[in-house]
N, C-alpha and C positions, 0 to 999 in steps of 0.2 A: 349487321351491315346496313340495314335500312335506317336504324337509328343514327349511325354515323353519317349516312347520306343526308338525313334530315338536319343534322348539325351543320353541315356545310351549306344547306339552303336557308339557314336562319335569317340572314339579312332580308331576303325576299319575303319570308313569312312575317317578319316584323312589319315590313311596309304594308303587306296585305292586311294585317291586323289593325294597323293605324287607319288605313282607308276604310275598313269595315266599321270601326268605331265612329269615325267622322261621318260616314254615310248614315249610320243609325241615328246619331244626334241630329243630322240635317232633316231626316224624315220625321223625327219626333217634333222638332221645332216647326216644320211646315204644317204638320197636322194640327198643332196648337194654334198657329196663326190662322189656319182655315176655320178654326172654331171661334175666332174673334179675339184672341189674345194679341197684345202688341209683340213685336219681334223681341224686345228686351225681356218681357215677362215670359214669353215662350222659351227663350234660350235658358233663362235661369231655372224655370220649372223642369225642362227636359234634363238639364244637368243634375238637378237634385234627384230626379227620379232615376237617372242612370247610375249615379254614384260617382265616386272618385275614379277618374279616367285611368290614372296610374295604377291604382289598386286592381281595377278590372283587368287591365292589360297584364299585370303580374300574375293574377289568378289564372288567366287564360294560358299564359306561357307555362305555368305549372302543369297544366293538363297535357301539354305536348310531349312531356318526357324529356329527360336530359337537362331540365332547367337548373338543377343543382350544380351540375358541372359548368354550365354556361355562366351562372352567377359567380361561381368560384373564379373562373377565368376573368370575368369582368372585375371582380373585387381585387384580384392580383394586379391586373393592369392599372386599375385606378390607384391602388396602394403604391405601386412603383412610381407613378407620376407624382403622387403626393409627397413621397419621401424624397424624390429628386428635388422638390422645391424647398426642402429643409435640410441642406447639407450639414449645417452645424449640429442639429439634433442627431442626424444619422451618424456623424463621426463620433460624437460623445457616446452614443448608445453602443456603437460597434466596439469602441475601446473598452467600455465598461463591461459589456457582456463577453467580449473576448477574454478579458482577464478572469471573470467569474467562471465561465464555462471551461476555459482552458485549465484553470486550477482544479476544477472538479474532474475533468477528463483525465488529467495527469494523475490525480490522487486515486481515481478508480482503477487506472491501469496498474498502479502499484498494488492496490488492494486485490485486484483480480489475480495478479501473478502470485501474490503471497497466500491468499485465502480462498478466493471464490472460484477460480478456474477449475473445472472438473478435469479428471484424467482423460487423455485422448484415447478413449476406448469405446467399444460398442455399448450403447445404452448405459452410460455411467451411473444413472440414478438407481439402477438395480444392483450395483456393486457396492458393498459395504466393507468397512474396516472391522476386522475381528481382532480385538486387542485384549490384553490382560489389564486388570485394574488392581493396583496395590496401594497400600497406604502412602507410598512415596511417588507414585506415577499414575496419572489418569489414563495414559495410553502406553502400554508396555508390550514388548514382543513376546512371542511364543517359542517353545522348543519344537524340534522336529518330531519327537514322539507325540507331543500334544496335537500337532497338525495331523498326524496319521490317525490318532484317536478321533478327532473331529470329523475327518473325512469318512470314517467308517461308521460313525454313530449318529451324526446330526442329519435331520431330514429337511431342514429349512433352506438348504443351499443346493443348487444344481452343480456347483463346483467350488472347491476351496483350494487356493493356491498360495504360495509364499515366496518370498525373496529375501536375500540378505546382500548387503554391500560389502565388497572386499577389494583390496588393492591387488593389482596384478602387474607383472613385468611382461610387456609385450614387445616382440621384435619380429620383423620380417627377416627372411633369409639373408638379405643384403645389409641389414642394420648391424653395425659393430657392437653397439651397446643398447640393451633393452631400455624402454621407456616405462615409467610408472603410469598406469592408467587405472581408473576405477571400473570395476565390473559388477554387474548385478547377477548374482547366482540365483537361479530360478528353479522352482519345483516343476514336476511333470504336469503338463496341461496348462502351464502359465498363460501362454498367448492364446490358447483355445478358449479358456474360461473368460479371459478379459476381452476377447474379440479384437486382437491386434493382428492385422495381416502383415505379411512380409512385403516390403516395397520392391526388393530384388531377391531372387532366390526363393527359399522356402523357410518355414518355421521348423522347430525341432520335431522329429518324429517321436511317437510315444516311447519306444524302447530306448531312444537316446537320452531321455531324461529320467529313466527309471533304473537303469543298470548302473550300479555303483562301481566307480573306478574304470569304466570303459566309455567308449563313444566320445572321444574328445572333439566336440564340435563347438562352434561359436557363431553368434550373430553379432553384427556390428551396428552401432548407432549410425544414423544417417549423417550426423555431423562428423563423426570420426571417419566414416567412409569417404566423405567429400574432402576432408582436410589431409588425410594420410594416404588415400588410395586414388585421389583425383576423381572420384565418382565413377571409377572403371567397373562396368558390370562383370569383367573377367575375373574379379576378385573371388567370385563364387567358385569354390573348389580349391582355392589357394591355401597354402599352409602357412600359419604364423606360429611363432614360439611364445607360449604363455607360461610364465614361471619355468622356463627351460624345457617345456614339453610341447610337442607338435600338436596343433589344433587345426581342424579343417573349417574354413569359413563356408557356411551353408546359406546365409541370408543376410539381408540388410533391412533394418526396421524403418518405418516411415519417419519423416522429419518431425511429425507432430508428437510422437511418443518418446518421452525422455525418462521413463522409469516411474517409480511410485512416489518419489519425493520431489516437491516443487522447487527445492533449492539445489539438489545434487543431480548432475547429469552424467550417468555412467557412459563409458565408451564401448563396453563389451557386455554381452549377455551370454551367460554360460549355464548349462545345466549344473545344479549344485552337486549332483551325483558324480559329475566328471571330475570334481576336485577332491574326491574321497581319498586320493593318494597323496594329497598335498599337505600331509602332516596333521589333518584334523579328522581322522576316522571316527573318533568318539562323538563328534557332533551329532551324528545320526542316532545315537543311542542315549545320549545324556539328557535327562529331563530338566536339569538345572542350568542348561545353557540356552538362555532365552535370547535368540538372535534373529528370529524370523518376523518379517512384516507380512501379515496375512490379510488376504482379500477374499471375500466370498460373494458369489453371485446368487441372489435370492431366486428361489423357484417362482414360477408364475403364480400370482395370487398371494404370496407370502409377504408380510410386512416386516419392517425392522423390529417392531415391538414383539411380534411372534418369534422372530429369530432370537431376540434378546431373552425371552422367556425360556426358550430351549437351552441357550447357552448358560443361563443361571443354574438350571438343573444339572447340566454337564459339569460346571465348575464345582458344585457341591460334591459330585461323585469323585472328581479328581482330588478334592481336599480330603475325602474319606479314604481314598486308596493310597494317596501319597501325602500324608499329613506334614512331613518335614519340609516338603517343597511347595505345596499348594495350600498351606493353611490360610494364608492371608491373601490369596490370589483369586480374584473373580474374573469373569469374562464378559465382554461387552461387544455389541454390534452397533456401529455408529456410521453416519455418513462421512464422506471424505472431509467436508467442511467442518463438521463437528470435531472430528479427530484432529484436524490442524489447529483448531482453536484450543482444544484441551491440551495438545502437546506443546504449544508455544504461546502461553498467555501474553508475553511481552510483544509478540508480533501483532496480536489483536489490539493491544493498547496503542502501538505506534500507528497501525493502519487506521484505527478509530480516531486518533488525534488528527491525522492528516485529512481524513474525510470531514471531520468536524470543521477544521480551519477552512477547507475548501468550500464547504456549504455556507459558512459565514461570509466568505468573500462573495459568493454568488448572491446571497441575500442582499448584501450591500449594493452590489451591481444592479440587482432588480429594483431595489428601492430607489436607486439613483435614476434609472430609466423611467420608473413610474412617476417620480417627481417631475421629470422633464415632460412626460406625457400630460400631466395635469397642467403644466405651464402652457402646453400647446392647446389645451382645451379652450382657453379664451379666444385664441386666434381663429379657432374653427367653430366658435359658437354660432356665428351667423350661418355658416355652411350647414351645420347640423339642423338649425332651426328651419331653414328653407327646405331642406329635404323632408323634415317632419311635416311641414305645412303642405307640401304637395303630395303627401300620402305615404311616405316611407314609414314603416313600422319601427318601433324602438329596437326590437330584436334584429331587424335588418341592419340597422346602423351599428349595433354592437358587433354583429358578424363582420361587417366591413372593417370596423376598427380592430377587431381581433385578427383579421387577416393581415392588416398592416403590422400588428404586433408580431405575428408569426413570421412575416417577412424580415422584420428587424431581428428577431431571435434566430432565424435561420442564417442570416448573414453573420450575426454574432457568433453562432455556432461554428461556422466555417473559420472565422478568425480564432475562435477558441481551439479548434482542432489544430490549426497551424501553431498556436502557442504551446499546446500540449505536445505536439510532435517534438518541439525543441526541448521541452522539459523531460520527455521520455528519453530522448537521446542522451541527456545529461545523466539520468538515472541508469541507463544501460551502460554508460561509460564508466560507472563506478567500479573500481577494481578492489578485489580482496587479495591480501598478500599471501597467497597459497597456490600451489599447483593443483590442489583439489578443485574439480570443476564445479565450484559453487557460484551461485548467482541467481538472479530473478529474471525470468523471461518477460521483462517489461516491454510491451510492444503495442503498436497502434493497430490492433486487429478489429475484426467485426464486432466483437463484444464491447470493446472500448468505444468504437464509433457509435454503437447503439446507445451506450451510456451518454455520449456527447449529444446525440439527438434527443435523448430523454431529458438531459439537463436543459437543452434549448427549449423544448416544449414546456418544461416546468417554468423556465424563465418567462416565456411568453404569457403563461397564465398568471404568474406572480406580478409582473409589471404591467400587464395589459388589461386584465379583466375589470378591475375597479375603475381605472381612468376611462375605459370604454363605456362602462355603464353610466358613469356620471356625465360623460360627454354626450351620450345619446339621450340623456334625460334633460335636455336643454329647456330652459324657460322660453317659450316661443316669443312672447311679447317682448321680454327684456332683451333677448338675443337679437331679434329683428330690429331693435332700436340701438344695437351696438353696445348694450350694457353687458355686464359680466355674465358669463355663463353660469357661474355658481354664485348664488346670492350671499350677501353678508359675510360673516367671518368664516364661513365654510370654504371661502376661496383659498385660504391659507392653512386652515386647520389640518387638512389631510397631508399637505406638504410638510408642515411643521412636524407632524408625527413621524413621517417618513425620515426626515432629517435627524430627528432625535434618535430614532431607531438605528439609523446608519452610524451615528457617532457612538451610541452605546455598544453596538456590536464591534465597531472598530476599536473601542477601548478594550473589549474582551480579547480581541485578536492581539492587540499590542501588549496587554498584560501577559498573555500566555506565551507569545513569542519572546518577550523580554525575559520571562522566567526561564525559557529554554536557552536563550543566549547566555543568561547569567549562569545557569547550571553548566553549560559547556565551557564557559570561561573558568569556572571553578575547577572543572575536570582537567582542563589543560594546565592550570596552575598547581593542582594538587600533586603530591608525591605518590606515584603508583606503586612504590616499593621496589622500583627497578633502577639500577645504576649501570645498565648493560648496553648503553646506546652504541658503544664501540665494539660490538660483537657481530660476527658472521655466523649464520646458522646453516647447517647442512643436514638433510634427513636421509636415513637409510632404512632399508628393510631387506636384509640378505636372504630371507626366506623366499623372496620373489625369484631368486636365481638358484634355488635348491639347497640353501644352507640349512642345517639343523641347528639346535640351540648351542651345541658345543662349538661348532665351526663359527657361528655368529659371535659367540663370546670371544673366541680367539681373534676374529677379524676386528672387533671393536677395541680389544686391548692393544693390538698393533697400531690401529688407526689413531687412537688418542695419543699414543707415545710419539708417533711420527708428526702429528699435528703440533704437539708441544715443541718439536724441534724446528718447525718452520720459522724462518726469520720474520720478525714482526709479531709473532704470536706471544702475548704476555702470559696467557694461561688458556687451557682448554678443558672442557668437561663434557660428559655424556648425560643426557636426560631423556625421559620418556615424554615430557610435556613442556610446553611453554605457555605463558599467560596469553589470554585473549584469543584462544583457539580451542574449540571443544574437542581436544585430542587426549584429554586426561582420562584415566580410569578411576575407579573408586574402590574403596575397601569397606567392608562391613565390620565395624569394631564395637567392642563392649568395654568401656572404661571400667577398670577395677574399682569396686565399691560404689559405683554410681547407681542410683535408683531411678529407673525410667518411669515415666508417667503412663497410665493407661495400658494398652496392649503392646507398647513398644518394648523390644528386648535388645535392640542394637541401633546403631546409627551408621549411615553410609557417609563416608568422607572422601572428597577428591584426593587422589594421591599422585605424587610425582616420584618416579624412580630415578635416583641421581647417583653420581659417583662422589668421591671425596673432595673434588675441586669445584663443586657446583657453586657454593656460596661465595667463594673467592672470585670466580669468573663472572657471575651474574651480579655481584655486588649487593646481594640480599643480606642485611645484617642479622646476626644472631644476638638475641637479647639475654639469653641465659644458656648455660651448658656449653656443649662443644659441637663441632661439625663431625661428619663421618670421617674415618681414617682408613688407611689400608689394613688396619688390624681388624676392621669389621668385615669378616668373611663368612662364607656359608657354614663354617665349622664353629663359629662363635655364637653366643646368644643373640637373638634377634633384637635390633635396636631401631629407633625411629626418632625423627625430629618433627615437632608439631609447631603450628603457628600460634600467636598470642590469642587469637579468637577461640581456637579449639581448647587452649589451656583455660581461658576464662569461663568457658561453658561447663567443662566437666571436672576441673580442679580449681574452683573459685576460691580466692583468698589464700591459696597455698602454692608452693612451688611444685610444678609437675615433674621436675627432674627426679629420675629414679622411680617414678610411678610407672604403672603398667596398664596396658589394655590387651584385649584378646581379639584375635582375628580368625576368620575361617570357620567352617563347621566344626573342626576339631578344637577350636578355641586355643590357638597357639599364643603363648604370652610374648609380648613385645615390650621392651623397656624404653622409656623416653630418656634421651640423652641430651636433647637440646630444644630450645624454643626460638623460632625465627620470627621476625617482624611480620605482622599481617600486611599483605599487599592486595593488589587487585588481580583476580585470576580469570574471571569470565568476561567482565566488562568494567569500564571505568566508573560506571554509575551504580555498581552493585553495592549492597550493604556488606559489612564485614562477614567473610565466610571462613569456616574452619578449613584447614588444609593440613595435609600430612606428607612428609618426605620419608622414603624408605631407601636403604642403600642398594645400589645396583648389584653388588657382590652377593647379597642375600636374596635378591629378587631379579634374577637375570631376565632380560627382554631381548626380543629379536628386532623390534622396530625402535630405533632411538634417534635422537638428534645429537649432532656434534656441534657444540657452541664454542667458538674460538674468539677470545678477546684480544684486541689489538691496541697498541699504543698510538697507531697512526690511523689512516683511513681504512676502515674494515674491508672495503671492497678489494683492496690490494691483496688480501689473503685468499681470494677466490681461486686463482690459478694454482698457486703452490699447494693449497690443500687438496684440490682436485687431482693434481699430479701425484700427491701422496696416496690418494685413493686408487688411482690407476696402477700405481706400483704394487699395490696389494692385490687388486683384482680388476683387470681392465673391463670386465663385463658387469661390474657392480653399478646398478642404477643409483643416481643421486638426484634428489628432488628437493623442492622448497629451499633453494639456495638464495638467501637474502640477507642483507644487513639488518640488524635489529631496529635501527632508527626508522628505516623505510617501512619495515613490518609494523612498527608501533604506530606510525602516522597513518598508514593505510588501514590497518586492522582495528586498532583501538580508537583512533581519533576520526577515521574516515566516516563510518556510519553515523555517529552523532553529529558530525559536522554537516553532512548532507541533510539530516533531519532539521538541524538548526537553521540552515540556509533556506529550506522550504518553508519553515514556520516564519522566518523573518521576511521572506518574500510575500507570504500571505498577509502579514501585518502591514507591510508597506503598501501592498495593493489595496487593502481595505482603507488605509489612511488616505491614499490618493482619491479613491472613489468617494469617501465621505466628504472630503474637501470640495470635490466637484459638486456634490449635492448641496453643501452649504452655500457655495458661490452661486449656484443656479437659483436657489431659493431667494437669497438676498437680492440678486440681480432682477429676478421676476418681481419681487416686492417693490423695488425701487421704480421699476417701469409702471407698476400699478398705482403707485402713490405719487406720481409726478404732480398731479393737481394739488394734493395735500401739501407737498413740500413747497410748491409755489405760493400757496396761501400762507404757509408759515413764514416764509421769507418776506412776503409782501406786508405782513403785519409786524415785522421787526425781528424775526428769529435770525440769529447769526448762522453763518455757514458751519461754524464749529458745533452749534447745537444740532443742526441737521446731521452732521457727521457722527456725533455721539449717538443720535437716535438710531441711525442705521447700524452702527457697530454694536449697539446694545442688543439689537435683535439677534445678530449672529452670536454674540457673547452668551446670551441667555440660552439659546438653543444648544450651543456647544457645552455649556456648563451642565445643563440638565442631562444631556446625553452622556457626558463623561462621568458624572456621578452615578447615573444609572448603570453604566457599563462597569464601573469599578465595583459596584455592589454585586453585579452578576458574576464578576471575575472570580471572586472567592470560591463559590461552590463549583464553578467550572474547573478551577485549578485543583481543588480537592479531588474531584472526580478523575482528573487526568493523573495526578500524582499517585492516586491509589493504584493505577495500572502501570505506572512507570516509576521505578525507584530511581533515586539520584537527583530528583528535582529540588529537593530541600524545601524550605519554607518560603512562602511568598514574601518577597522583600517589601518592607514598608516604603523604601525609596521608590520602588516601582509603582506602588499604589499612589504615591504623591506625584511622581514625575509624569506618568501617563496622562492623568486628567489635566495637569497644568500645560503640558506640551500640546495636547489636543485643543484646549481652549485657545492657547496662543496662536497656533497655526490656523485654527478656524477663524479667529478674528482677523488674522492677516489676509485670509482668503476673502474676507468681506471688505477689505480696504478699497479695492478698485471700484465696486459698485457704490460704496459710500462716497468716495471722491466724486463720482459721476453725479450723485444726488446733489452735492454742494454746488455743482456747476449749472444747475437748472435755472433758467431765466424765469423769474416770476411772471413776466408778461406772456411768454410763450406757454408756461405751465397753466395759467388761468384760461387759456383758450383750448386746453386739452379736454377731451370728453372724459 
């Protein structure tokens, strides 16, 4: 409190200090005069003996306490006044930094949502992912018996819990038709171990999550509670029907907790033991059903490495006890971030690309502002020299100039946050064509704001430190004579290097963004192997309303027959999967006669279960053999259709028709009867993938899609097909009702289009900033060479010669930067293409067009200052200092 009071009394203390210094000097001068010195000699000697008055005053104020805060306030006020006198510089700096910091903040928000953001649980750093490692997957799930063995045997964890995702049909008592929602089935102690409280109501009691087939209780996600129950606390104790069974709502989870997956947001949380009667009793006893995502909380003092060592011993024991199942399975403990990276390398590649592009934009912006700062150095050279002459230290001036840089960076950071808010809104509005609650929680939260502040501080250091140090190191004599602050060629050398760096990095941005745009153009123009744009899709899962396999098969048989009778339906088919959505299963097959390399004994291939009308409905051409027919039944030999890629890999140089492969542990033989054209299954940028089709009659499924092809607008089929469904079962939930063209544009083209737009925006932003840098440098150079141009024209140089001289400066800088950037683009592109398939080779036209375009645009940016140089009057120029 006393220190605060002293701060408020500062003006009086400053006046008192000045009076004391003047009184001290007066007494010293009087004493010397009394000893016979002249007043002039006495004054000079007393001041020499006293020292620099300003320095003495500064040292004295340091001893008062609170001087640092006072200097900071003074520096901020002085910096604000200085910046107000340079509105042009401030506007360009804010625009430049706003673009750079905004791009970085938006990119970090996406990266944070996809990779970095920890789970919203208690002490997330102590919770690790416990996963299986196999030759095919770095992060695999565990079985329920493995979980129980780990819980009873390991000592590194204070708790081990698991969860699995499942579809559920949920309805309130007043709902006529149930809705499909995703649920997270959790093991006992799930919320206790993770440290997730209930926002409303309570968590599961221990016996509710341990007793199999009893205690039907459910907790709701906060989002589902708000959207479907209006946030009513009275929902606690209410009964809802889940898969046609009554469940009691006991709690609501916090809004921050959305499960274990950063992409999927379940609406319901149910003890997995409560679903034991839902047709999957063997799940709890089967060691080969790997469906559980496992998390473990480390005991105090235990590290991940220690837990890993224990898991390796446990995995060897499992391999010894269950060799058929666990021979090639290891166990690993890893952080959430490491598990996300290992589970989805393409996500890391995309996030890394966006962060790299954003960092390059920020560097160009900082170089741009640093160049402007160096340009301001000459205008402030006399000011800095005067302050140095009256006793200010160099570090004191650097601190003042860095304060101004921080003010500019702070204002640029605010502009960047506003720009990032708009970009984040666009990312959040991106829709995926599915009823599955998929998406990224891209948001402007505290973590993203901290990243924005960090980018602002980094920007202040990047563009402020070197100019501040050079400005504070002014040549006193030259500066007081109004000569250049920086002598000789060093005036422009630093700015030339900055401009060349800007153009080089801009060239890298343009090459990478051009390559992405070119890849996306080729993706749009390429044939994805689909001719089904006039198709409507409807998804069903009769198990959600209590059907067994036999009833589900009967339902689908009647459904597809009635759909084919709907007016406007050209053909209709049933399938278990569609392209561009990770809803396919896979089969482990052993091609007959094929010799695998190393320890491999089989290969897993994505599989689609289809009926006999699939190829006709979807327009996928068969290149050999036949399609499935109604004669392919459960009583006939097993048959399959493969794609060209699978045929080329395992039956190279010969026809695969009538060849066989074996499936399942019992190695059942399957005969190949057809070969389909290879298409795109996971994404439009994927390399050719093997794919397998099996007949629905021989591989019945409960969850299927009805695909209805139309000769007219496919959306016109929606109502009549839904009426056909209601005529069969009015309680049957239908989801993912979409026409295939919309699904294709949103699901297949949507994500790469957003990535391409962001990369293109980064390239355009970098180009604009680089052009501002070139313009600023040439404009500054013209202003500094006014006298030179006047002399040249006075001795006979033409205006055209002066114009060429100025344009040549910009041309050389742009050419050197563009060539350097193109040279750097090749390794950068190779690094990016290694993580992102589908980019193809770097086009030679891109390598030619980018430098030519950069040089041309840069020379155009130099035109205005060059024209101004030609209008300089020799008479006026010769009078210029």
